PDB file with one MODEL, atoms N, CA, C and O in Angstrom:
MODEL        1
ATOM      1  N   MET A   1      10.635   5.664  16.447  1.00  0.00           N
ATOM      2  CA  MET A   1       9.849   4.435  16.303  1.00  0.00           C
ATOM      3  C   MET A   1       9.492   3.835  17.668  1.00  0.00           C
ATOM      4  O   MET A   1       9.144   2.658  17.755  1.00  0.00           O
ATOM      5  N   VAL A   2       9.575   4.631  18.718  1.00  0.00           N
ATOM      6  CA  VAL A   2       9.222   4.129  20.044  1.00  0.00           C
ATOM      7  C   VAL A   2       7.809   4.559  20.378  1.00  0.00           C
ATOM      8  O   VAL A   2       7.524   5.754  20.456  1.00  0.00           O
ATOM      9  N   PHE A   3       6.922   3.601  20.574  1.00  0.00           N
ATOM     10  CA  PHE A   3       5.516   3.907  20.811  1.00  0.00           C
ATOM     11  C   PHE A   3       5.124   3.741  22.274  1.00  0.00           C
ATOM     12  O   PHE A   3       3.940   3.786  22.607  1.00  0.00           O
ATOM     13  N   CYS A   4       6.116   3.549  23.154  1.00  0.00           N
ATOM     14  CA  CYS A   4       5.817   3.250  24.552  1.00  0.00           C
ATOM     15  C   CYS A   4       5.064   4.396  25.220  1.00  0.00           C
ATOM     16  O   CYS A   4       4.144   4.157  26.002  1.00  0.00           O
ATOM     17  N   ASN A   5       5.443   5.635  24.921  1.00  0.00           N
ATOM     18  CA  ASN A   5       4.844   6.775  25.616  1.00  0.00           C
ATOM     19  C   ASN A   5       3.613   7.300  24.900  1.00  0.00           C
ATOM     20  O   ASN A   5       3.086   8.347  25.275  1.00  0.00           O
ATOM     21  N   LYS A   6       3.141   6.593  23.870  1.00  0.00           N
ATOM     22  CA  LYS A   6       1.950   7.039  23.152  1.00  0.00           C
ATOM     23  C   LYS A   6       0.768   6.156  23.510  1.00  0.00           C
ATOM     24  O   LYS A   6       0.926   4.977  23.827  1.00  0.00           O
ATOM     25  N   THR A   7      -0.417   6.744  23.455  1.00  0.00           N
ATOM     26  CA  THR A   7      -1.614   5.956  23.735  1.00  0.00           C
ATOM     27  C   THR A   7      -2.034   5.194  22.494  1.00  0.00           C
ATOM     28  O   THR A   7      -1.555   5.470  21.395  1.00  0.00           O
ATOM     29  N   PHE A   8      -2.925   4.238  22.672  1.00  0.00           N
ATOM     30  CA  PHE A   8      -3.382   3.399  21.561  1.00  0.00           C
ATOM     31  C   PHE A   8      -4.022   4.206  20.431  1.00  0.00           C
ATOM     32  O   PHE A   8      -3.696   3.964  19.269  1.00  0.00           O
ATOM     33  N   PRO A   9      -4.930   5.167  20.723  1.00  0.00           N
ATOM     34  CA  PRO A   9      -5.540   5.922  19.626  1.00  0.00           C
ATOM     35  C   PRO A   9      -4.535   6.783  18.856  1.00  0.00           C
ATOM     36  O   PRO A   9      -4.729   7.035  17.666  1.00  0.00           O
ATOM     37  N   GLU A  10      -3.477   7.233  19.505  1.00  0.00           N
ATOM     38  CA  GLU A  10      -2.484   8.050  18.802  1.00  0.00           C
ATOM     39  C   GLU A  10      -1.732   7.212  17.778  1.00  0.00           C
ATOM     40  O   GLU A  10      -1.339   7.717  16.727  1.00  0.00           O
ATOM     41  N   ILE A  11      -1.531   5.935  18.082  1.00  0.00           N
ATOM     42  CA  ILE A  11      -0.785   5.072  17.168  1.00  0.00           C
ATOM     43  C   ILE A  11      -1.686   4.583  16.037  1.00  0.00           C
ATOM     44  O   ILE A  11      -1.286   4.581  14.873  1.00  0.00           O
ATOM     45  N   TYR A  12      -2.907   4.168  16.388  1.00  0.00           N
ATOM     46  CA  TYR A  12      -3.783   3.537  15.404  1.00  0.00           C
ATOM     47  C   TYR A  12      -5.003   4.375  15.060  1.00  0.00           C
ATOM     48  O   TYR A  12      -5.967   3.868  14.486  1.00  0.00           O
ATOM     49  N   GLY A  13      -4.966   5.664  15.412  1.00  0.00           N
ATOM     50  CA  GLY A  13      -6.102   6.535  15.141  1.00  0.00           C
ATOM     51  C   GLY A  13      -6.213   6.897  13.670  1.00  0.00           C
ATOM     52  O   GLY A  13      -5.416   6.456  12.843  1.00  0.00           O
ATOM     53  N   GLU A  14      -7.219   7.709  13.360  1.00  0.00           N
ATOM     54  CA  GLU A  14      -7.490   8.070  11.965  1.00  0.00           C
ATOM     55  C   GLU A  14      -6.336   8.832  11.327  1.00  0.00           C
ATOM     56  O   GLU A  14      -5.994   8.588  10.170  1.00  0.00           O
ATOM     57  N   ASN A  15      -5.736   9.751  12.073  1.00  0.00           N
ATOM     58  CA  ASN A  15      -4.715  10.639  11.489  1.00  0.00           C
ATOM     59  C   ASN A  15      -3.303  10.265  11.916  1.00  0.00           C
ATOM     60  O   ASN A  15      -2.397  11.094  11.843  1.00  0.00           O
ATOM     61  N   SER A  16      -3.106   9.037  12.357  1.00  0.00           N
ATOM     62  CA  SER A  16      -1.784   8.643  12.828  1.00  0.00           C
ATOM     63  C   SER A  16      -0.842   8.428  11.641  1.00  0.00           C
ATOM     64  O   SER A  16      -1.280   7.998  10.574  1.00  0.00           O
ATOM     65  N   PRO A  17       0.436   8.722  11.819  1.00  0.00           N
ATOM     66  CA  PRO A  17       1.417   8.494  10.747  1.00  0.00           C
ATOM     67  C   PRO A  17       1.481   7.028  10.327  1.00  0.00           C
ATOM     68  O   PRO A  17       1.681   6.718   9.153  1.00  0.00           O
ATOM     69  N   THR A  18       1.310   6.132  11.297  1.00  0.00           N
ATOM     70  CA  THR A  18       1.384   4.707  10.978  1.00  0.00           C
ATOM     71  C   THR A  18       0.299   4.317   9.996  1.00  0.00           C
ATOM     72  O   THR A  18       0.555   3.604   9.026  1.00  0.00           O
ATOM     73  N   LYS A  19      -0.921   4.788  10.249  1.00  0.00           N
ATOM     74  CA  LYS A  19      -2.046   4.426   9.375  1.00  0.00           C
ATOM     75  C   LYS A  19      -1.885   5.084   8.016  1.00  0.00           C
ATOM     76  O   LYS A  19      -2.199   4.472   6.995  1.00  0.00           O
ATOM     77  N   LYS A  20      -1.399   6.326   7.984  1.00  0.00           N
ATOM     78  CA  LYS A  20      -1.188   6.996   6.692  1.00  0.00           C
ATOM     79  C   LYS A  20      -0.149   6.247   5.869  1.00  0.00           C
ATOM     80  O   LYS A  20      -0.344   6.025   4.674  1.00  0.00           O
ATOM     81  N   ASN A  21       0.961   5.855   6.506  1.00  0.00           N
ATOM     82  CA  ASN A  21       2.000   5.121   5.777  1.00  0.00           C
ATOM     83  C   ASN A  21       1.476   3.779   5.286  1.00  0.00           C
ATOM     84  O   ASN A  21       1.802   3.345   4.181  1.00  0.00           O
ATOM     85  N   LEU A  22       0.663   3.124   6.108  1.00  0.00           N
ATOM     86  CA  LEU A  22       0.111   1.832   5.714  1.00  0.00           C
ATOM     87  C   LEU A  22      -0.812   1.988   4.516  1.00  0.00           C
ATOM     88  O   LEU A  22      -0.761   1.191   3.579  1.00  0.00           O
ATOM     89  N   GLY A  23      -1.660   3.020   4.544  1.00  0.00           N
ATOM     90  CA  GLY A  23      -2.556   3.270   3.419  1.00  0.00           C
ATOM     91  C   GLY A  23      -1.784   3.587   2.151  1.00  0.00           C
ATOM     92  O   GLY A  23      -2.145   3.120   1.070  1.00  0.00           O
ATOM     93  N   PHE A  24      -0.729   4.376   2.273  1.00  0.00           N
ATOM     94  CA  PHE A  24       0.091   4.719   1.109  1.00  0.00           C
ATOM     95  C   PHE A  24       0.741   3.464   0.538  1.00  0.00           C
ATOM     96  O   PHE A  24       0.795   3.278  -0.678  1.00  0.00           O
ATOM     97  N   THR A  25       1.235   2.605   1.431  1.00  0.00           N
ATOM     98  CA  THR A  25       1.883   1.372   0.982  1.00  0.00           C
ATOM     99  C   THR A  25       0.894   0.465   0.265  1.00  0.00           C
ATOM    100  O   THR A  25       1.221  -0.124  -0.766  1.00  0.00           O
ATOM    101  N   LEU A  26      -0.318   0.350   0.811  1.00  0.00           N
ATOM    102  CA  LEU A  26      -1.327  -0.506   0.180  1.00  0.00           C
ATOM    103  C   LEU A  26      -1.719   0.033  -1.184  1.00  0.00           C
ATOM    104  O   LEU A  26      -1.876  -0.734  -2.134  1.00  0.00           O
ATOM    105  N   ASN A  27      -1.879   1.349  -1.291  1.00  0.00           N
ATOM    106  CA  ASN A  27      -2.231   1.941  -2.585  1.00  0.00           C
ATOM    107  C   ASN A  27      -1.109   1.722  -3.590  1.00  0.00           C
ATOM    108  O   ASN A  27      -1.366   1.443  -4.761  1.00  0.00           O
ATOM    109  N   PHE A  28       0.146   1.847  -3.132  1.00  0.00           N
ATOM    110  CA  PHE A  28       1.280   1.629  -4.015  1.00  0.00           C
ATOM    111  C   PHE A  28       1.313   0.185  -4.505  1.00  0.00           C
ATOM    112  O   PHE A  28       1.587  -0.073  -5.677  1.00  0.00           O
ATOM    113  N   LEU A  29       1.031  -0.760  -3.597  1.00  0.00           N
ATOM    114  CA  LEU A  29       1.028  -2.168  -3.986  1.00  0.00           C
ATOM    115  C   LEU A  29      -0.082  -2.454  -4.992  1.00  0.00           C
ATOM    116  O   LEU A  29       0.115  -3.209  -5.944  1.00  0.00           O
ATOM    117  N   LYS A  30      -1.260  -1.842  -4.775  1.00  0.00           N
ATOM    118  CA  LYS A  30      -2.363  -2.034  -5.726  1.00  0.00           C
ATOM    119  C   LYS A  30      -1.968  -1.517  -7.101  1.00  0.00           C
ATOM    120  O   LYS A  30      -2.204  -2.173  -8.115  1.00  0.00           O
ATOM    121  N   LEU A  31      -1.362  -0.331  -7.124  1.00  0.00           N
ATOM    122  CA  LEU A  31      -0.937   0.257  -8.389  1.00  0.00           C
ATOM    123  C   LEU A  31       0.102  -0.631  -9.062  1.00  0.00           C
ATOM    124  O   LEU A  31       0.019  -0.894 -10.261  1.00  0.00           O
ATOM    125  N   TYR A  32       1.081  -1.093  -8.285  1.00  0.00           N
ATOM    126  CA  TYR A  32       2.148  -1.931  -8.827  1.00  0.00           C
ATOM    127  C   TYR A  32       1.576  -3.230  -9.396  1.00  0.00           C
ATOM    128  O   TYR A  32       1.947  -3.652 -10.491  1.00  0.00           O
ATOM    129  N   LEU A  33       0.672  -3.858  -8.646  1.00  0.00           N
ATOM    130  CA  LEU A  33       0.097  -5.120  -9.114  1.00  0.00           C
ATOM    131  C   LEU A  33      -0.743  -4.914 -10.368  1.00  0.00           C
ATOM    132  O   LEU A  33      -0.722  -5.748 -11.273  1.00  0.00           O
ATOM    133  N   SER A  34      -1.482  -3.805 -10.427  1.00  0.00           N
ATOM    134  CA  SER A  34      -2.299  -3.559 -11.619  1.00  0.00           C
ATOM    135  C   SER A  34      -1.414  -3.308 -12.831  1.00  0.00           C
ATOM    136  O   SER A  34      -1.745  -3.735 -13.937  1.00  0.00           O
ATOM    137  N   ILE A  35      -0.293  -2.619 -12.637  1.00  0.00           N
ATOM    138  CA  ILE A  35       0.633  -2.383 -13.754  1.00  0.00           C
ATOM    139  C   ILE A  35       1.239  -3.709 -14.214  1.00  0.00           C
ATOM    140  O   ILE A  35       1.334  -3.962 -15.415  1.00  0.00           O
ATOM    141  N   MET A  36       1.646  -4.551 -13.272  1.00  0.00           N
ATOM    142  CA  MET A  36       2.216  -5.840 -13.636  1.00  0.00           C
ATOM    143  C   MET A  36       1.175  -6.703 -14.352  1.00  0.00           C
ATOM    144  O   MET A  36       1.501  -7.414 -15.303  1.00  0.00           O
ATOM    145  N   PHE A  37      -0.074  -6.638 -13.894  1.00  0.00           N
ATOM    146  CA  PHE A  37      -1.152  -7.400 -14.527  1.00  0.00           C
ATOM    147  C   PHE A  37      -1.355  -6.939 -15.960  1.00  0.00           C
ATOM    148  O   PHE A  37      -1.547  -7.759 -16.858  1.00  0.00           O
ATOM    149  N   LEU A  38      -1.313  -5.619 -16.180  1.00  0.00           N
ATOM    150  CA  LEU A  38      -1.469  -5.099 -17.538  1.00  0.00           C
ATOM    151  C   LEU A  38      -0.307  -5.534 -18.418  1.00  0.00           C
ATOM    152  O   LEU A  38      -0.495  -5.864 -19.590  1.00  0.00           O
ATOM    153  N   LYS A  39       0.905  -5.534 -17.843  1.00  0.00           N
ATOM    154  CA  LYS A  39       2.057  -5.972 -18.629  1.00  0.00           C
ATOM    155  C   LYS A  39       1.908  -7.429 -19.034  1.00  0.00           C
ATOM    156  O   LYS A  39       2.188  -7.798 -20.174  1.00  0.00           O
ATOM    157  N   ILE A  40       1.466  -8.253 -18.097  1.00  0.00           N
ATOM    158  CA  ILE A  40       1.294  -9.676 -18.396  1.00  0.00           C
ATOM    159  C   ILE A  40       0.208  -9.855 -19.454  1.00  0.00           C
ATOM    160  O   ILE A  40       0.367 -10.652 -20.379  1.00  0.00           O
ATOM    161  N   LYS A  41      -0.895  -9.116 -19.319  1.00  0.00           N
ATOM    162  CA  LYS A  41      -1.967  -9.203 -20.308  1.00  0.00           C
ATOM    163  C   LYS A  41      -1.456  -8.778 -21.684  1.00  0.00           C
ATOM    164  O   LYS A  41      -1.786  -9.399 -22.694  1.00  0.00           O
ATOM    165  N   ASN A  42      -0.652  -7.718 -21.717  1.00  0.00           N
ATOM    166  CA  ASN A  42      -0.121  -7.255 -23.007  1.00  0.00           C
ATOM    167  C   ASN A  42       0.823  -8.290 -23.603  1.00  0.00           C
ATOM    168  O   ASN A  42       0.812  -8.510 -24.814  1.00  0.00           O
ATOM    169  N   LEU A  43       1.637  -8.926 -22.770  1.00  0.00           N
ATOM    170  CA  LEU A  43       2.540  -9.962 -23.273  1.00  0.00           C
ATOM    171  C   LEU A  43       1.743 -11.115 -23.856  1.00  0.00           C
ATOM    172  O   LEU A  43       2.062 -11.614 -24.935  1.00  0.00           O
ATOM    173  N   ASN A  44       0.714 -11.535 -23.149  1.00  0.00           N
ATOM    174  CA  ASN A  44      -0.114 -12.634 -23.646  1.00  0.00           C
ATOM    175  C   ASN A  44      -0.825 -12.231 -24.940  1.00  0.00           C
ATOM    176  O   ASN A  44      -1.009 -13.046 -25.844  1.00  0.00           O
ATOM    177  N   TRP A  45      -1.217 -10.967 -25.007  1.00  0.00           N
ATOM    178  CA  TRP A  45      -1.909 -10.469 -26.195  1.00  0.00           C
ATOM    179  C   TRP A  45      -0.984 -10.547 -27.408  1.00  0.00           C
ATOM    180  O   TRP A  45      -1.406 -10.940 -28.495  1.00  0.00           O
ATOM    181  N   PHE A  46       0.285 -10.168 -27.212  1.00  0.00           N
ATOM    182  CA  PHE A  46       1.218 -10.166 -28.340  1.00  0.00           C
ATOM    183  C   PHE A  46       1.678 -11.574 -28.693  1.00  0.00           C
ATOM    184  O   PHE A  46       2.095 -11.822 -29.824  1.00  0.00           O
ATOM    185  N   GLU A  47       1.606 -12.493 -27.744  1.00  0.00           N
ATOM    186  CA  GLU A  47       2.037 -13.861 -28.035  1.00  0.00           C
ATOM    187  C   GLU A  47       1.027 -14.584 -28.917  1.00  0.00           C
ATOM    188  O   GLU A  47       1.395 -15.499 -29.653  1.00  0.00           O
ATOM    189  N   VAL A  48      -0.227 -14.192 -28.853  1.00  0.00           N
ATOM    190  CA  VAL A  48      -1.275 -14.885 -29.625  1.00  0.00           C
ATOM    191  C   VAL A  48      -1.046 -14.660 -31.123  1.00  0.00           C
ATOM    192  O   VAL A  48      -1.814 -15.157 -31.947  1.00  0.00           O
TER     193      VAL A  48
ENDMDL
END
């Protein structure tokens, strides 16, 4: 996790591990939020 000896494009470039992990995390959060939203919608649907 030491980025001192790396250049800026290596850390934040297109194929950098940091950017890939960030993209994976964002996609996971989107999926998680959409699942939670569906659960809430289903709960509200059954409460009516």
